[in-house]
LOVO-771723 format. One record per residue: residue number from 1; residue in three letters; x, y, z of N, C-alpha, C, O in turn. Coordinates in pm, whole numbers, padded with zeros to 5 digits. Atoms other than C-alpha are relative to their C-alpha. Layout:
BEGIN
VEXTOR   nr  rest    n.xx    n.yy    n.zz   ca.xx   ca.yy   ca.zz    c.xx    c.yy    c.zz    o.xx    o.yy    o.zz
VEXTOR  NUM   ALA       X       Y       Z       X       Y       Z       X       Y       Z       X       Y       Z
...
//
This chain:
BEGIN
VEXTOR   nr  rest    n.xx    n.yy    n.zz   ca.xx   ca.yy   ca.zz    c.xx    c.yy    c.zz    o.xx    o.yy    o.zz
VEXTOR    1   MET   00121  -00110   00025  -00032   00013  -00026   00112   00125   00035   00198   00133   00123
VEXTOR    2   PRO  -00076  -00099  -00029   00116   00324  -00066  -00022   00123   00118  -00131   00162   00159
VEXTOR    3   ASP   00027  -00085  -00106   00194   00578   00198  -00086   00146  -00039  -00172   00188   00038
VEXTOR    4   TYR   00071  -00117   00060   00067   00903  -00015  -00052  -00060  -00116  -00020  -00175  -00147
VEXTOR    5   ALA   00090  -00001   00114  -00175   00932  -00329   00002   00117  -00002  -00033   00179   00098
VEXTOR    6   VAL   00032  -00172   00038  -00164   01285  -00483  -00024  -00020  -00148   00022  -00107  -00222
VEXTOR    7   LYS   00031  -00028   00155  -00305   01396  -00813   00010   00149  -00044  -00085   00227  -00035
VEXTOR    8   PRO  -00033  -00131   00029  -00133   01709  -00937  -00071   00054  -00124  -00094  -00016  -00222
VEXTOR    9   LYS   00040  -00072   00151  -00273   01946  -01202   00064   00067  -00067   00022   00112  -00174
VEXTOR   10   ASP  -00099  -00032   00149   00038   02073  -01357   00124  -00035   00043   00128  -00100   00147
VEXTOR   11   ALA  -00106   00024  -00008   00381   02045  -01366   00063   00047   00123   00145  -00031   00171
VEXTOR   12   GLN  -00084  -00048  -00083   00506   02253  -01096  -00055  -00087   00114   00041  -00132   00177
VEXTOR   13   GLU   00032   00092  -00068   00287   02026  -00857   00042  -00113  -00009   00057  -00163   00103
VEXTOR   14   VAL  -00108   00105   00024   00467   01735  -00981   00138   00024   00085   00175  -00035   00186
VEXTOR   15   GLN  -00128  -00036  -00070   00796   01897  -00896   00007   00021   00127   00116   00002   00182
VEXTOR   16   ARG  -00008  -00007  -00123   00678   01977  -00555  -00023  -00149   00095   00011  -00171   00211
VEXTOR   17   VAL   00016   00124  -00056   00575   01624  -00494   00138  -00120  -00022   00156  -00219   00048
VEXTOR   18   ILE  -00124   00068   00012   00919   01479  -00641   00085   00024   00088   00160  -00050   00151
VEXTOR   19   LYS  -00128  -00059  -00120   01111   01704  -00433  -00032  -00027   00155   00059  -00013   00236
VEXTOR   20   PHE   00051   00069  -00090   00887   01566  -00143   00063  -00123   00043   00106  -00158   00153
VEXTOR   21   ALA  -00040   00153   00008   00984   01228  -00232   00138  -00014   00049   00171  -00086   00143
VEXTOR   22   ASN  -00133   00016  -00048   01354   01290  -00223   00063   00033   00095   00177  -00004   00125
VEXTOR   23   GLU  -00042  -00031  -00150   01366   01453   00099  -00051  -00117   00101  -00009  -00134   00215
VEXTOR   24   HIS   00039   00113  -00102   01195   01160   00248   00017  -00134  -00055  -00045  -00229  -00008
VEXTOR   25   LEU  -00066   00118   00064   01351   00897   00039  -00112  -00106  -00011  -00093  -00226   00011
VEXTOR   26   LEU   00084   00094   00047   00998   00771  -00067   00025  -00044  -00155   00099   00028  -00223
VEXTOR   27   PRO  -00014   00049   00155   00990   00588  -00424  -00150   00052  -00046  -00250   00051   00025
VEXTOR   28   VAL   00123  -00040   00087   00725   00727  -00697  -00051  -00074  -00087   00029  -00125  -00165
VEXTOR   29   VAL   00027   00070   00075   00502   00551  -00876  -00098   00037  -00120  -00201  -00030  -00128
VEXTOR   30   PRO   00065  -00040   00082   00358   00723  -01168  -00134  -00054  -00062  -00121  -00167  -00110
VEXTOR   31   ILE   00126   00072   00046  -00023   00649  -01286  -00060   00118  -00076  -00099   00221  -00022
VEXTOR   32   SER   00079  -00082   00107  -00168   00818  -01625  -00116  -00001  -00020  -00174   00092  -00074
VEXTOR   33   SER   00138   00020   00083  -00493   00664  -01676  -00057  -00117   00085  -00160  -00173   00049
VEXTOR   34   TRP   00071   00124  -00087  -00562   00389  -01403  -00056  -00130  -00089  -00133  -00217  -00049
VEXTOR   35   VAL   00036   00137   00079  -00602   00133  -01683   00176  -00080  -00050   00245  -00050  -00148
VEXTOR   36   HIS  -00148   00064  -00018  -00256  -00092  -01631  -00017  -00152  -00031  -00120  -00198  -00080
VEXTOR   37   PHE   00027   00130   00024  -00199  -00442  -01656   00068  -00046   00122   00173   00007   00157
VEXTOR   38   HIS  -00044   00074  -00075  -00161  -00693  -01370   00086   00091   00138   00190   00057   00194
VEXTOR   39   GLY  -00015  -00103  -00124  -00137  -00386  -01081   00154   00029  -00003   00225   00040   00096
VEXTOR   40   ALA  -00140  -00076   00026   00193  -00270  -01234   00023   00092   00072   00129   00097   00133
VEXTOR   41   THR  -00013  -00135  -00055   00134   00053  -01094  -00025   00015   00184  -00019   00114   00256
VEXTOR   42   ILE   00019  -00033  -00156   00064  -00032  -00727   00152  -00023   00072   00226  -00113   00031
VEXTOR   43   PRO  -00136   00006  -00071   00380   00004  -00502  -00014  -00133   00083  -00110  -00194   00130
VEXTOR   44   LYS   00005   00144  -00096   00513  -00294  -00326   00020   00032   00156  -00019  -00050   00239
VEXTOR   45   GLN  -00013  -00031  -00116   00610  -00106  -00014  -00013   00134   00008   00070   00201  -00054
VEXTOR   46   GLY   00017  -00166  -00043   00493   00251   00098   00026   00061  -00139   00020   00004  -00248
VEXTOR   47   GLY  -00052  -00072   00151   00605   00540  -00158  -00131   00078  -00007  -00216   00087   00081
VEXTOR   48   ILE   00091  -00107   00040   00384   00781  -00331  -00066  -00043  -00130   00011  -00070  -00223
VEXTOR   49   ILE   00083   00025   00120   00112   00704  -00602  -00028   00142  -00067  -00123   00212  -00033
VEXTOR   50   LEU   00012  -00123   00087   00171   01006  -00863  -00131  -00007  -00108  -00113  -00065  -00216
VEXTOR   51   ASP   00108   00043   00067  -00187   01008  -01011  -00030   00118  -00085  -00089   00219  -00044
VEXTOR   52   LEU   00023  -00108   00129  -00191   01213  -01361  -00109   00037  -00066  -00117   00116  -00160
VEXTOR   53   THR   00119  -00003   00117  -00518   01182  -01483  -00057   00163   00036  -00121   00225  -00049
VEXTOR   54   ARG   00012  -00183  -00019  -00572   01557  -01362   00030   00086  -00086  -00032   00190  -00110
VEXTOR   55   MET  -00084  -00058   00075  -00330   01651  -01590  -00054  -00042  -00184   00028  -00075  -00269
VEXTOR   56   ASN   00059   00057   00103  -00572   01562  -01900  -00049   00121  -00106  -00160   00117  -00158
VEXTOR   57   ARG   00031  -00109   00084  -00565   01893  -02114   00073  -00010  -00116   00195  -00026  -00118
VEXTOR   58   ILE  -00103  -00016   00113  -00468   01908  -02453  -00005   00147  -00030  -00094   00232  -00036
VEXTOR   59   LEU  -00018  -00148  -00020  -00307   02200  -02482   00008   00072  -00142   00002   00195  -00141
VEXTOR   60   GLU  -00025  -00078   00151  -00264   02296  -02872  -00018  -00120  -00082   00038  -00228  -00061
VEXTOR   61   VAL   00019   00107   00086  -00399   02101  -03156   00085   00120  -00167   00027   00206  -00234
VEXTOR   62   ASP  -00045  -00099   00120  -00148   02278  -03454  -00048  -00083  -00131  -00006  -00197  -00152
VEXTOR   63   GLU   00051   00072   00117  -00328   02183  -03778   00116   00037  -00090   00169  -00066  -00132
VEXTOR   64   VAL  -00101  -00003   00078  -00053   02329  -03989   00120  -00098   00023   00133  -00192  -00056
VEXTOR   65   ASN  -00073   00133  -00020   00211   02111  -03862  -00020  -00094   00056   00067  -00152   00121
VEXTOR   66   ARG   00055   00115  -00030  -00012   01854  -03789   00095  -00053   00140   00183  -00138   00140
VEXTOR   67   ARG  -00087   00042  -00126   00119   01841  -03406  -00107   00036   00108  -00193   00121   00089
VEXTOR   68   VAL   00088   00009  -00114  -00061   01787  -03054   00079   00071   00087   00197   00068   00054
VEXTOR   69   ARG  -00072  -00004  -00152   00068   01924  -02720  -00142  -00045   00075  -00259  -00010   00060
VEXTOR   70   MET   00105   00061  -00100  -00110   01718  -02455   00071  -00037   00114   00186  -00080   00105
VEXTOR   71   GLU  -00056   00053  -00132  -00052   01644  -02082  -00020  -00155   00014  -00095  -00215  -00063
VEXTOR   72   ALA  -00036   00116   00006   00031   01314  -01976  -00136  -00091   00046  -00142  -00211   00018
VEXTOR   73   GLY   00150   00096   00009  -00361   01196  -01865  -00101   00017  -00134  -00209  -00038  -00154
VEXTOR   74   VAL   00110   00015   00171  -00521   01264  -02228   00025  -00122  -00042   00129  -00169  -00089
VEXTOR   75   THR   00038   00106   00046  -00671   00970  -02289  -00023  -00021  -00163  -00063   00072  -00233
VEXTOR   76   TRP   00021   00014   00117  -00684   00788  -02631  -00172   00036  -00050  -00206   00074  -00161
VEXTOR   77   GLY   00158  -00044   00044  -01071   00852  -02648  -00015   00154   00000  -00090   00214  -00076
VEXTOR   78   GLN   00017  -00162   00014  -01017   01232  -02562   00063   00034  -00123   00001   00099  -00207
VEXTOR   79   ILE  -00063  -00069   00131  -00769   01296  -02838  -00046  -00053  -00112  -00043   00022  -00209
VEXTOR   80   THR   00068   00038   00137  -00933   01082  -03107  -00115   00081  -00046  -00151   00116  -00159
VEXTOR   81   SER   00144  -00067   00010  -01256   01256  -03011   00016   00185  -00071  -00053   00247  -00152
VEXTOR   82   GLU  -00025  -00133   00045  -01096   01609  -03053   00048   00005  -00131   00015   00105  -00196
VEXTOR   83   LEU  -00088  -00013   00128  -00885   01538  -03369  -00115  -00032  -00097  -00136   00038  -00196
VEXTOR   84   GLU   00116  -00012   00113  -01193   01404  -03546  -00092   00108  -00027  -00147   00129  -00135
VEXTOR   85   LYS   00107  -00137  -00007  -01405   01714  -03461   00091   00092  -00086   00030   00188  -00132
VEXTOR   86   GLN  -00073  -00092   00092  -01120   01892  -03669   00056  -00089  -00135   00147  -00057  -00213
VEXTOR   87   GLY  -00063   00055   00146  -01080   01635  -03951   00093  -00078  -00011   00130  -00111  -00124
VEXTOR   88   PHE  -00142   00039   00003  -00769   01458  -03827   00007  -00141   00058  -00094  -00169   00122
VEXTOR   89   ARG   00008   00129  -00051  -00681   01096  -03725   00154   00041   00086   00222   00143   00079
VEXTOR   90   ILE  -00129   00024  -00077  -00381   00994  -03487   00044  -00142  -00017  -00023  -00246  -00014
VEXTOR   91   MET  -00067   00130  -00006  -00143   00741  -03516   00009  -00071   00131   00057  -00015   00230
VEXTOR   92   MET   00022   00015  -00118  -00206   00513  -03264   00034  -00185  -00010   00048  -00252  -00112
VEXTOR   93   PRO  -00036   00167   00002  -00129   00119  -03137  -00144  -00036  -00055  -00243   00035  -00073
VEXTOR   94   LEU   00117   00060   00050  -00366  -00128  -03265  -00080  -00057   00134  -00039  -00132   00223
VEXTOR   95   LEU   00072   00005  -00092  -00678  -00114  -03062   00042   00046   00169   00043  -00032   00264
VEXTOR   96   PRO  -00024   00024  -00104  -00572   00085  -02783  -00129   00009   00080  -00234   00014   00016
VEXTOR   97   HIS   00102   00002  -00116  -00807   00094  -02454  -00031   00178   00009   00045   00266   00050
VEXTOR   98   PRO   00033  -00143  -00004  -01016   00429  -02497   00055   00091   00126   00075   00212   00112
VEXTOR   99   LEU  -00017  -00073  -00127  -00921   00518  -02108   00138  -00022   00017   00187  -00005   00128
VEXTOR  100   ARG  -00182   00017  -00069  -00531   00444  -02119   00044   00155  -00071  -00018   00211  -00161
VEXTOR  101   SER  -00057  -00099   00023  -00319   00740  -02151   00061  -00032  -00141   00094  -00146  -00173
VEXTOR  102   ALA  -00058   00005   00135  -00186   00827  -02521   00127   00022   00016   00201  -00047  -00054
VEXTOR  103   VAL  -00158  -00033  -00029   00152   00964  -02397   00062  -00143   00100   00181  -00173   00095
VEXTOR  104   THR  -00051   00115  -00070   00213   00664  -02181  -00003  -00115  -00105   00092  -00192  -00088
VEXTOR  105   ASP  -00024   00098   00096   00142   00413  -02498   00077   00056  -00063   00161  -00024  -00103
VEXTOR  106   CYS  -00126  -00045   00081   00365   00618  -02678   00145  -00032   00039   00242  -00046  -00036
VEXTOR  107   LEU  -00123   00031  -00032   00626   00545  -02439   00009  -00117   00056   00097  -00115   00142
VEXTOR  108   GLU   00028   00124  -00054   00561   00215  -02338  -00004  -00132  -00116   00051  -00241  -00102
VEXTOR  109   ARG   00031   00101   00121   00450   00026  -02686   00044   00074  -00097   00079   00192  -00091
VEXTOR  110   GLU  -00030  -00041   00139   00522   00047  -03045  -00118   00068  -00058  -00216   00002  -00092
VEXTOR  111   VAL   00110  -00089  -00016   00299   00318  -03100  -00100  -00022  -00133  -00209  -00076  -00115
VEXTOR  112   PRO   00069   00030   00070   00173   00311  -03446   00008  -00130  -00096   00114  -00191  -00107
VEXTOR  113   THR   00029   00112   00049   00032   00029  -03664   00088   00010  -00125   00126  -00095  -00177
VEXTOR  114   ASN  -00036  -00022   00133   00191   00174  -03975   00147  -00005   00049   00181   00069   00141
VEXTOR  115   THR  -00102  -00018  -00041   00556   00080  -03961   00107   00077  -00022   00209   00069   00046
VEXTOR  116   VAL  -00051  -00072   00048   00697   00317  -04138  -00055   00162   00013  -00167   00204  -00015
VEXTOR  117   TYR   00077  -00136  -00080   00689   00693  -03989   00019   00119  -00140   00082   00225  -00144
VEXTOR  118   ASP   00037  -00104   00096   00595   00853  -04320  -00057   00163   00043  -00035   00270  -00015
VEXTOR  119   TYR   00075  -00138  -00083   00409   01135  -04111   00081   00054   00094   00038   00157   00144
VEXTOR  120   GLY  -00085  -00052  -00066   00711   01189  -03900  -00034  -00086   00134  -00120  -00173   00138
VEXTOR  121   GLU  -00015   00108  -00133   00779   01035  -03520  -00156   00021   00057  -00226   00120   00033
VEXTOR  122   PRO   00132   00003  -00071   00458   00955  -03324   00056   00084   00147  -00036   00081   00228
VEXTOR  123   LEU  -00044  -00079  -00108   00642   01167  -03029   00104   00060  -00009   00214   00003  -00006
VEXTOR  124   GLN  -00108  -00095   00031   00836   01453  -03081   00072   00035   00083   00194   00024   00067
VEXTOR  125   SER  -00099  -00047  -00119   00944   01598  -02747  -00115  -00026   00121  -00232  -00062   00116
VEXTOR  126   MET   00059   00011  -00119   00850   01593  -02409   00045   00092   00113   00144   00164   00105
VEXTOR  127   GLU  -00034  -00109  -00134   00856   01787  -02064   00027  -00120   00111  -00070  -00184   00152
VEXTOR  128   VAL  -00009   00109  -00107   01005   01533  -01805   00064   00056   00135   00169   00119   00122
VEXTOR  129   ILE  -00037  -00045  -00089   01062   01620  -01475   00085  -00110   00089   00037  -00217   00127
VEXTOR  130   TRP  -00094   00094  -00054   01369   01457  -01307  -00015  -00025   00163  -00093   00053   00218
VEXTOR  131   PRO  -00015   00059  -00113   01428   01283  -00953   00020   00142   00024  -00085   00182   00075
VEXTOR  132   THR  -00040  -00105  -00078   01570   01625  -00861  -00105   00082   00011  -00104   00149   00114
VEXTOR  133   GLY   00088  -00076  -00005   01253   01806  -00945   00009   00108  -00121  -00086   00182  -00149
VEXTOR  134   GLU  -00034  -00060   00142   01422   01976  -01277  -00077  -00025  -00094  -00091  -00146  -00113
VEXTOR  135   ILE   00058   00005   00097   01210   02034  -01558   00120  -00025  -00108   00226   00037  -00106
VEXTOR  136   PHE  -00070   00046   00137   01371   01880  -01880  -00090  -00004  -00129  -00209  -00038  -00122
VEXTOR  137   ARG   00109  -00037   00116   01226   01944  -02227   00104  -00057  -00108   00216  -00008  -00126
VEXTOR  138   THR  -00054   00053   00119   01329   01717  -02527  -00054   00065  -00134  -00154   00136  -00139
VEXTOR  139   GLY   00046  -00056   00125   01306   01803  -02891   00020   00093  -00025  -00021   00138  -00132
//
């Protein structure tokens, strides 16, 4: 069982949780959608569950460059629905669960069913929070 379960709403709150965890030597288990395999996101002993489901905003749909900026808690159901409204489709794994995090799937699984990235990389950049609490941006 975890010692704590927190639901941050933005990167700054995640930073504070990570810094707290380091100060108290607590492991952190991030969860982005609560759809996972065989209890993989349940801490073995203590620690913090970092529930990212509140971070579920689609920040930008760039129609010209065909890119989307979204938070870790955005699900396949959310992103496909939003893009369909605008006449777009997203590359995705074969039959993803609509409640799973799209970002998590991009990191965990081979994303597209298309084996050639004719349309660009499925994940172009990320904002990562290191164990020190520092924000690192890729891409």
